[in-house]
C-alpha positions in Angstrom: -61.1 179.3 0.7 -58.9 178.8 3.7 -58.7 175.1 3.2 -57.8 175.5 -0.4 -55.0 177.9 0.4 -53.7 175.5 3.1 -53.8 172.6 0.6 -51.9 174.6 -2.0 -49.3 175.7 0.6 -48.8 172.1 1.7 -48.4 171.0 -1.9 -45.8 173.8 -2.6 -43.9 172.8 0.5 -43.9 169.2 -0.5 -42.6 170.1 -4.0 -39.9 172.3 -2.5 -38.8 169.5 -0.2 -38.8 167.1 -3.2 -36.8 169.5 -5.3 -34.3 170.1 -2.4 -33.9 166.4 -2.0 -33.1 165.9 -5.7 -30.7 168.8 -5.8 -29.0 167.7 -2.6 -28.7 164.1 -3.7 -27.6 165.1 -7.2 -23.9 165.6 -6.6 -23.6 162.4 -4.5 -25.7 160.2 -6.8 -26.0 160.5 -10.6 -29.2 158.5 -10.5 -30.9 161.3 -8.4 -30.6 164.0 -11.0 -33.9 165.5 -12.1 -35.0 164.2 -15.5 -36.0 167.6 -17.0 
């Protein structure tokens, strides 16, 4: 159970970092906008 929670936490942190990178790069590069 502990390992699963840690894995989910790491995945969430990775997703947040990826989203932050996209949002941060958005204004400076039109190619970095999320394709949602």
